[in-house]
C-alpha positions as CSV (number, residue, x, y, z in Angstrom):
1,M,17.7,4.4,-14.4
2,K,16.9,8.1,-15.0
3,S,14.7,10.1,-12.7
4,L,11.1,9.2,-12.9
5,I,9.9,12.7,-12.4
6,F,9.1,13.0,-16.1
7,I,6.1,10.8,-15.6
8,L,4.4,13.6,-13.8
9,F,4.4,15.7,-17.0
10,F,4.3,13.3,-19.9
11,P,1.6,10.7,-20.1
12,L,2.9,7.2,-20.5
13,A,1.1,4.0,-21.3
14,A,0.1,2.1,-18.2
15,M,0.3,-1.7,-18.0
16,S,-2.5,-3.3,-20.0
17,Q,-5.3,-4.8,-18.0
18,S,-4.4,-8.3,-19.2
19,L,-0.7,-7.9,-18.1
20,T,-1.8,-6.5,-14.7
21,M,-4.1,-9.5,-14.2
22,E,-1.3,-11.9,-15.3
23,V,1.2,-10.4,-12.8
24,Q,-1.4,-10.4,-10.0
25,Q,-2.2,-14.1,-10.8
26,Y,1.5,-15.0,-10.3
27,F,1.5,-13.0,-7.1
28,Y,-1.5,-15.0,-5.9
29,L,0.2,-18.3,-6.8
30,K,3.4,-17.0,-5.1
31,D,5.3,-17.5,-8.3
32,F,7.2,-14.3,-7.9
33,N,10.0,-15.3,-10.3
34,K,7.5,-15.4,-13.2
35,A,6.0,-12.1,-12.1
36,E,9.5,-10.6,-12.0
37,N,10.2,-11.8,-15.6
38,I,7.0,-10.3,-17.0
39,L,7.7,-7.0,-15.2
40,L,11.3,-6.8,-16.4
41,K,10.0,-7.2,-20.0
42,I,7.4,-4.4,-19.4
43,L,10.1,-2.1,-18.0
44,K,12.4,-2.8,-20.9
45,D,9.8,-1.3,-23.3
46,N,8.6,1.3,-20.8
47,P,11.2,2.1,-18.1
48,Y,9.0,4.8,-16.5
49,N,5.9,2.6,-15.8
50,I,5.4,3.3,-12.1
51,E,3.0,0.5,-11.5
52,A,5.4,-2.0,-13.0
53,I,8.3,-0.6,-11.0
54,E,6.4,-0.9,-7.7
55,L,5.2,-4.4,-8.5
56,L,8.8,-5.4,-9.5
57,G,10.0,-4.0,-6.1
58,D,7.3,-6.1,-4.4
59,S,8.3,-9.2,-6.3
60,Y,11.9,-8.7,-5.2
61,G,10.7,-8.3,-1.6
62,H,8.8,-11.5,-1.7
63,Q,12.0,-13.2,-3.0
64,T,14.1,-11.5,-0.2
65,K,16.1,-9.7,-2.9
66,W,16.3,-6.7,-0.5
67,D,19.0,-4.7,-2.4
68,D,17.0,-4.9,-5.6
69,A,13.8,-3.9,-3.9
70,I,15.5,-1.1,-2.0
71,K,16.8,0.3,-5.3
72,L,13.4,0.4,-6.9
73,Y,11.6,1.8,-3.9
74,K,14.3,4.5,-3.5
75,E,13.7,5.6,-7.1
76,L,10.0,5.9,-6.5
77,V,10.6,7.8,-3.2
78,D,13.0,10.2,-5.0
79,S,10.7,10.8,-7.9
80,I,7.4,11.0,-6.1
81,P,8.3,12.1,-2.6
82,N,4.8,12.8,-1.4
83,N,3.6,9.2,-1.7
84,A,3.4,7.7,1.8
85,N,3.2,4.1,0.6
86,Y,6.5,4.4,-1.3
87,H,8.3,5.6,1.8
88,Y,6.6,2.8,3.8
89,K,7.8,0.1,1.3
90,Y,11.3,1.6,1.1
91,G,11.6,1.6,4.9
92,G,10.3,-1.9,5.1
93,A,12.8,-3.2,2.6
94,L,15.6,-1.4,4.4
95,G,14.4,-2.9,7.7
96,M,14.4,-6.4,6.3
97,K,17.9,-6.0,4.9
98,A,19.0,-4.8,8.4
99,L,17.7,-8.0,9.8
100,S,19.6,-10.0,7.3
101,V,23.1,-8.5,7.9
102,N,25.4,-8.4,10.9
103,K,24.6,-6.0,13.7
104,L,27.4,-3.5,12.8
105,K,26.1,-3.2,9.2
106,A,22.5,-3.0,10.5
107,L,23.4,0.0,12.6
108,T,24.2,1.9,9.4
109,I,20.7,1.3,8.1
110,V,18.6,2.0,11.1
111,D,18.4,5.8,10.7
112,D,17.2,5.4,7.1
113,V,14.5,2.9,8.1
114,K,13.3,5.3,10.8
115,E,13.4,8.3,8.5
116,A,11.3,6.4,5.8
117,F,8.6,5.3,8.2
118,L,8.4,8.7,9.9
119,K,8.0,10.4,6.5
120,A,5.3,8.0,5.5
121,A,3.5,8.7,8.8
122,E,3.8,12.4,8.3
123,L,2.5,12.2,4.7
124,D,-0.5,10.0,5.5
125,P,-2.0,10.4,9.0
126,N,-4.3,7.4,8.2
127,H,-1.6,5.0,7.2
128,I,-2.1,2.0,9.6
129,D,0.7,-0.2,8.3
130,T,3.3,2.6,8.9
131,R,2.2,3.1,12.4
132,W,2.5,-0.6,13.1
133,A,6.0,-0.5,11.6
134,L,6.9,2.3,14.0
135,V,5.4,0.5,17.0
136,E,7.6,-2.5,16.3
137,L,10.7,-0.5,15.3
138,Y,10.8,1.6,18.5
139,M,10.2,-1.5,20.7
140,Q,12.9,-3.5,19.0
141,L,15.6,-0.9,18.8
142,P,18.0,-0.7,21.7
143,G,17.6,2.6,23.6
144,I,21.1,3.7,22.8
145,I,20.2,4.0,19.1
146,G,16.7,5.4,19.5
147,G,14.5,2.7,20.8
148,S,11.7,4.0,23.0
149,K,8.7,2.3,24.6
150,S,7.0,5.6,25.1
151,K,7.3,6.4,21.4
152,S,6.0,3.0,20.6
153,L,3.0,3.6,22.8
154,N,2.4,6.9,21.1
155,Y,2.1,5.2,17.8
156,A,-0.1,2.6,19.3
157,N,-2.4,5.4,20.4
158,E,-2.4,6.8,16.9
159,L,-3.4,3.4,15.7
160,K,-6.2,3.2,18.2
161,A,-7.6,6.5,16.9
162,L,-7.6,4.9,13.4
163,S,-8.7,1.4,14.4
164,K,-9.5,0.4,17.9
165,V,-8.6,-3.2,17.3
166,D,-5.2,-2.3,15.8
167,G,-4.5,-0.1,18.8
168,Y,-5.3,-2.8,21.3
169,L,-3.2,-5.4,19.3
170,A,-0.3,-2.9,19.2
171,K,-0.5,-2.3,23.0
172,G,-0.7,-6.1,23.5
173,Y,2.4,-6.5,21.4
174,I,4.3,-3.7,23.3
175,Y,3.6,-5.2,26.7
176,E,4.3,-8.8,25.5
177,Y,7.6,-7.6,24.1
178,D,8.4,-5.8,27.4
179,D,7.6,-8.9,29.4
180,E,4.4,-7.6,31.0
181,P,2.1,-10.5,30.2
182,E,-0.8,-9.4,32.3
183,L,-1.1,-6.1,30.4
184,A,-0.5,-7.9,27.1
185,E,-3.3,-10.4,28.0
186,K,-5.7,-7.5,28.9
187,Y,-5.2,-5.7,25.5
188,Y,-5.4,-8.9,23.4
189,K,-8.7,-9.7,25.1
190,M,-9.9,-6.1,24.4
191,A,-8.9,-6.7,20.7
192,I,-10.9,-9.9,20.6
193,T,-14.0,-8.0,22.0
194,E,-13.5,-5.2,19.5
195,G,-12.5,-7.2,16.4
196,D,-13.6,-10.8,17.0
197,S,-11.2,-12.1,14.3
198,F,-8.9,-15.1,14.3
199,L,-5.9,-12.8,14.2
200,C,-7.0,-11.4,17.6
201,Y,-7.4,-14.8,19.0
202,K,-4.1,-15.9,17.5
203,R,-2.2,-13.1,19.3
204,L,-3.7,-14.1,22.6
205,I,-3.1,-17.8,22.0
206,N,0.5,-17.2,21.1
207,L,1.0,-15.2,24.3
208,Y,-0.3,-18.2,26.3
209,I,2.0,-20.6,24.4
210,G,5.0,-18.4,25.1
211,L,4.0,-18.4,28.8
212,K,3.7,-22.3,28.7
213,E,0.0,-22.0,29.6
214,Y,-1.0,-24.7,27.2
215,N,-4.3,-25.5,28.7
216,T,-5.4,-21.9,28.4
217,A,-4.1,-21.8,24.8
218,I,-6.1,-24.9,23.9
219,H,-9.2,-23.3,25.6
220,Y,-9.0,-20.2,23.4
221,L,-8.3,-22.3,20.3
222,E,-11.5,-24.3,21.0
223,I,-13.5,-21.0,21.4
224,A,-11.9,-19.8,18.1
225,Y,-12.9,-23.0,16.3
226,T,-16.6,-22.6,17.4
227,K,-16.5,-19.2,15.7
228,F,-14.4,-19.7,12.6
229,K,-14.6,-23.5,11.9
230,S,-11.1,-23.6,10.4
231,E,-9.2,-26.8,9.9
232,E,-6.1,-24.7,10.6
233,I,-7.3,-24.3,14.1
234,I,-7.9,-28.1,14.5
235,E,-4.4,-28.7,13.3
236,E,-2.9,-26.3,15.8
237,I,-4.9,-27.9,18.6
238,K,-3.5,-31.3,17.6
239,V,0.1,-30.0,17.5
240,I,-0.2,-28.4,21.0
241,S,-2.2,-31.3,22.4
242,N,0.3,-34.0,21.2
243,K,3.4,-32.0,22.0
244,Y,2.5,-31.0,25.5
245,N,0.0,-33.7,26.4
246,V,-2.9,-31.4,26.8
247,P,-6.4,-32.8,26.2
248,S,-9.0,-31.1,23.9
249,I,-12.6,-31.9,23.5
250,L,-12.3,-31.3,19.8
251,I,-9.9,-34.1,19.1
252,S,-10.8,-36.6,21.8
253,E,-14.0,-37.5,20.2
């Protein structure tokens, strides 16, 4: 496909509202193959439709077609290099490919992943998802190829400046990954106080499950249920209670 730079100078027809809604409906239904087919037809008639290219890359990503997604995101990055989100998606697709191949092959991809995320962070100082990606990347990379807890913490601090709850969750993740459960617990509890969402409770509960503290996990699931009244929580309580023989007042009635 030719360079997309021409779209900056020549107005091209965007996707019609009806087509956009149809594609988004298939995304909502998780029928990414149908979304892909519609987008391919759109791009056959209008190969420079940026919205369709990005959505097609997204549909490939949802189907774990990483090479196809990488190709499309790379075209977007090359053509519109100042768009942080394109760099973020490109780095994410590369990162997922790195996880799907052998370690030797993955090593050849890591630098490109890092470069894409760092560029996205540079372009958009408020891009929360990119900073989350960098927190995880620097924690998971071995030190010999650029992993760094201190860099991960730096991006967690940048997250905290943008969103306190994200900053606390990021620090909880870092300390949990680094096998410092007391500090992880501290920051997850701070996230709960700040954000009071089920996601915050979920991170803390998963920490307790990993530590085999099942009674404490059940306790916080019960607290979460009083707040969010979700059947998903009841089902998780049942699973833990039955698997580890832990009583719960919510399922003993």
